C-alpha positions in Angstrom: -18.0 38.5 -7.9 -15.5 37.3 -5.2 -18.1 38.0 -2.5 -20.6 35.8 -4.4 -18.1 33.0 -4.7 -17.4 33.2 -1.1 -21.0 33.0 -0.1 -21.5 30.1 -2.5 -18.5 28.3 -0.9 -19.8 28.8 2.6 -23.2 27.5 1.5 -21.7 24.4 -0.2 -19.0 23.7 2.4 -21.3 21.9 5.0 -22.8 19.7 2.2 -19.3 18.9 0.8 -18.1 18.0 4.2 -21.1 15.7 4.7 -20.4 13.9 1.5 -16.7 13.5 2.3 -17.1 12.7 6.0 -17.1 8.9 5.6 -13.9 8.9 3.6 -12.3 11.4 5.9 -13.2 9.6 9.1 -11.9 6.3 7.6 -8.6 8.0 6.8 -8.3 9.3 10.3 -9.2 6.0 11.7 -6.7 3.8 9.9 -5.9 1.6 12.9 -8.0 -1.6 13.2 -7.4 -4.5 15.5 -7.2 -7.5 13.1 -6.4 -10.1 15.7 -8.7 -13.2 15.7 -7.7 -14.4 19.1 -10.6 -15.9 21.2 -10.7 -15.5 25.0 -12.7 -18.4 26.5 -11.5 -18.9 30.1 -9.9 -15.5 30.2 -10.8 -12.7 32.7 -10.8 -9.1 31.9 -11.4 -5.8 33.8 -12.4 -2.6 31.9 -12.7 0.6 33.9 -15.3 3.1 32.7 -16.9 0.4 30.6 -20.4 1.8 30.8 -19.9 4.3 27.9 -17.7 5.3 25.0 -14.5 3.5 24.3 -14.7 1.4 27.5 -18.1 0.0 26.4 -16.9 -0.9 22.9 -13.8 -2.5 24.3 -15.8 -4.6 26.8 -18.2 -5.6 24.1 -15.5 -7.0 21.9 -13.8 -8.9 24.7 -17.1 -10.4 25.6 -17.7 -11.3 21.9 -14.6 -13.2 22.1 -15.6 -15.3 25.0 -13.9 -13.5 28.0 -15.5 -13.1 31.4 -15.6 -9.3 31.5 -15.9 -7.1 34.5 -17.4 -3.5 33.9 -15.8 -1.5 36.6 -18.1 1.5 36.8 -18.9 4.4 39.1 -22.6 4.4 38.0 -23.7 0.8 38.6 -27.2 1.3 37.4 -25.9 2.5 34.0 -23.4 -0.3 34.0 -26.1 -2.9 34.5 -28.0 -1.6 31.4 -24.8 -1.8 29.3 -24.0 -5.2 30.7 -27.4 -6.5 29.7 -27.0 -4.9 26.2 -23.6 -6.6 25.8 -25.1 -10.0 26.9 -27.9 -9.8 24.5 -25.6 -8.7 21.6 -22.9 -11.2 22.2 -24.7 -14.1 23.8 -22.1 -14.1 26.6 -23.7 -14.0 30.0 -20.4 -13.6 31.8 -20.5 -9.8 31.7 -20.5 -8.5 35.2 -20.8 -5.0 36.8 -18.8 -4.0 39.9 -18.8 -0.6 41.7 -15.5 1.3 41.2 -15.1 5.0 41.9 -11.6 6.0 40.9 -12.0 9.3 42.9 -12.2 7.4 46.1 -9.3 5.1 47.3 -11.7 3.3 49.6 -13.9 2.3 46.7 -10.8 1.1 44.7 -9.6 -1.0 47.6 -13.1 -2.5 48.0 -13.3 -3.3 44.4 -9.9 -5.0 44.4 -10.6 -6.9 47.6 -13.9 -8.2 46.3 -12.5 -9.1 42.9 -9.5 -11.0 44.4 -11.9 -12.9 46.6 -14.2 -13.7 43.6 -11.7 -14.5 40.8 -8.7 -16.8 40.6 -7.3 -15.2 37.6 -6.9 -11.8 35.8 -5.5 -11.8 32.2 -6.4 -8.3 30.9 -6.7 -5.0 32.8 -7.8 -2.0 30.7 -7.4 1.3 32.5 -9.8 3.2 30.3 -11.8 5.5 32.6 -10.9 9.2 32.8 -12.0 12.8 33.2 -11.1 15.9 31.3 -11.7 19.7 31.8 -14.0 19.2 34.7 -14.5 22.1 37.1 -11.9 22.3 39.9 -12.7 19.7 42.5 -11.0 17.2 44.7 -11.4 13.4 45.2 -12.6 11.9 48.4 -8.9 11.7 49.5 -8.2 15.4 48.7 -6.3 14.9 45.4 -7.1 17.2 42.4 -9.7 15.4 40.4 -7.7 14.9 37.1 -4.6 13.5 38.8 -6.6 11.6 41.3 -8.8 9.8 38.8 -6.7 9.6 35.6 -3.4 8.6 37.3 -3.5 7.8 41.0 -6.8 5.9 40.8 -5.5 3.6 38.2 -2.1 3.5 39.8 -3.6 2.1 43.0 -5.9 -0.3 41.1 -3.1 -1.8 39.2 -0.9 -2.1 42.2 -3.6 -3.9 44.1 -4.3 -6.3 41.1 -0.6 -6.8 40.0 0.0 -10.0 42.0 -3.1 -11.6 40.4 -1.9 -10.4 37.0 1.5 -12.0 37.6 -0.2 -15.3 38.8 -2.2 -15.3 35.6 0.7 -14.5 33.2 1.0 -14.0 30.3 -1.2 -11.0 31.1 -1.5 -7.4 29.9 -2.2 -4.0 31.2 -3.5 -1.4 28.8 -3.5 2.3 29.8 -5.6 4.6 27.7 -3.6 7.8 27.4 -3.6 10.6 24.8 -1.7 12.4 22.2 -2.0 15.4 24.5 0.9 13.9 26.6 3.2 15.8 24.2 1.9 19.0 25.8 2.4 17.8 29.3 5.5 17.6 31.5 4.9 14.3 33.3 3.7 11.0 31.7 4.1 7.6 33.3 3.6 4.6 31.1 5.5 1.6 32.4 4.8 -0.8 35.2 7.0 -3.6 36.2 5.8 -7.2 36.8 7.1 -10.7 35.8 5.0 -12.1 33.0 3.0 -8.9 32.8 3.3 -6.6 29.9 1.9 -3.1 29.7 1.1 -0.6 26.9 -0.3 2.9 26.8 -2.5 4.0 23.9 -3.8 7.1 22.2 -7.3 6.2 21.1 -7.6 9.2 18.7 -10.2 12.0 18.9 -13.3 10.1 19.9 -17.0 11.0 20.2 -17.4 10.1 23.9 -18.6 11.7 27.1 -15.1 12.7 28.0 -15.8 16.4 27.1 -19.1 16.5 29.0 -17.6 19.1 31.5 -16.8 21.7 28.8 -19.4 23.5 26.8 -16.7 24.8 24.4 -15.2 21.3 23.8 -18.8 19.8 23.2 -19.4 22.6 20.6 -16.1 21.9 18.9 -16.8 18.1 19.0 -20.2 18.8 17.3 -18.7 21.2 14.8 -16.1 18.6 13.7 -18.2 15.5 14.3 -17.7 14.3 10.7 -14.0 14.0 11.4 -14.2 12.4 14.9 -13.9 8.7 15.6 -16.8 6.7 16.8 -16.3 4.9 20.2 -15.9 1.6 18.3 -13.1 3.1 16.2 -11.6 4.6 19.3 -11.5 1.1 21.0 -9.3 -0.5 18.3 -5.9 0.4 19.7 -6.9 -0.8 23.2 -8.1 -4.1 21.7 -5.0 -4.3 19.6 -2.7 -4.0 22.6 -4.9 -6.5 24.7 -5.2 -9.2 22.0 -2.4 -9.2 19.4 -0.2 -12.2 19.7 3.5 -11.6 20.0 3.2 -8.0 21.3 5.2 -8.8 24.4 8.4 -7.7 22.7 7.0 -4.2 22.5 6.3 -4.1 26.3 6.3 -0.5 27.6 5.6 1.2 24.3 3.0 3.8 23.4 0.6 3.0 20.6 -1.7 5.0 18.2 -3.9 3.6 15.4 -2.6 0.1 16.2 1.1 1.0 15.7 3.9 2.1 18.0 3.8 5.8 18.2 6.5 8.4 19.1 6.3 9.8 22.6 7.6 13.1 24.0 11.0 13.6 25.6 9.3 14.0 29.0 7.6 10.7 28.6 11.0 9.1 28.0 12.7 10.8 31.0 13.5 8.0 33.5 14.2 10.6 36.3 10.7 12.0 35.9 9.1 8.6 35.7 11.0 7.5 38.9 9.9 10.7 40.7 6.3 10.3 39.6 6.3 6.6 40.8 7.7 7.6 44.2 5.4 10.5 44.7 2.4 8.3 43.7 3.4 5.6 46.2 3.8 8.2 48.9 0.4 9.8 48.2 -1.4 6.4 48.2 0.6 4.9 51.1 2.2 2.2 49.0 5.7 1.0 50.0 8.3 2.3 47.5 10.1 -0.5 45.8 
């Protein structure tokens, strides 16, 4: 009898999960950016904007009237996304520029061209990232994860920081992860007069981030009913980029559009200072 009940439960479980999935996903995706701020005349840069969270973030910024730069490694794919956003929003000021965060020459070239092209920069969203990719090195010899996720964005932000200051009030949003609790080093604060910065955990999102791991792709598929869509995953980035009065929470970590607790390592000033100094040394940036 017990065996029959177990078989019946196993048979019904997928169906029950399918029925309950919308409510479960809604519960897990409680954070929504409710800001009504419009962005005419504002300039934004979103890295990794040709897919996933970055694409949804760029689309919403364009919808609000911003001039949006899609900073992408794959320019051809970026152009297709830019055209899609232009058609959906009616905003033709959606531009694609080459940015390979695994190559400091590409980062410097992007920054040089951007600074020559634009007088202002109001929003920088460091969204791009890699996860669980096979061991490899960037063009400069850095391990791929630290090179792209941290050093690439560190250099990009450094190169654009003066323009952000000149455009103040301006914001930097760093897409991070709840996984920082398992790490030993996490840097989340950048200094700059008139520039505020925030790190965000977007949640578990159905994106291309797990493309390098067959196991993670299988897990994502298995639990797809419980995983956020890219649009839902973009909400906290948008919240930190758009919400009025958020300057008082400068330097905080956010999840589901609320301030979130961070690990002890992430609050360790000695570790943060050391990471800053090492990053500057690796990238050839003068230490302040």
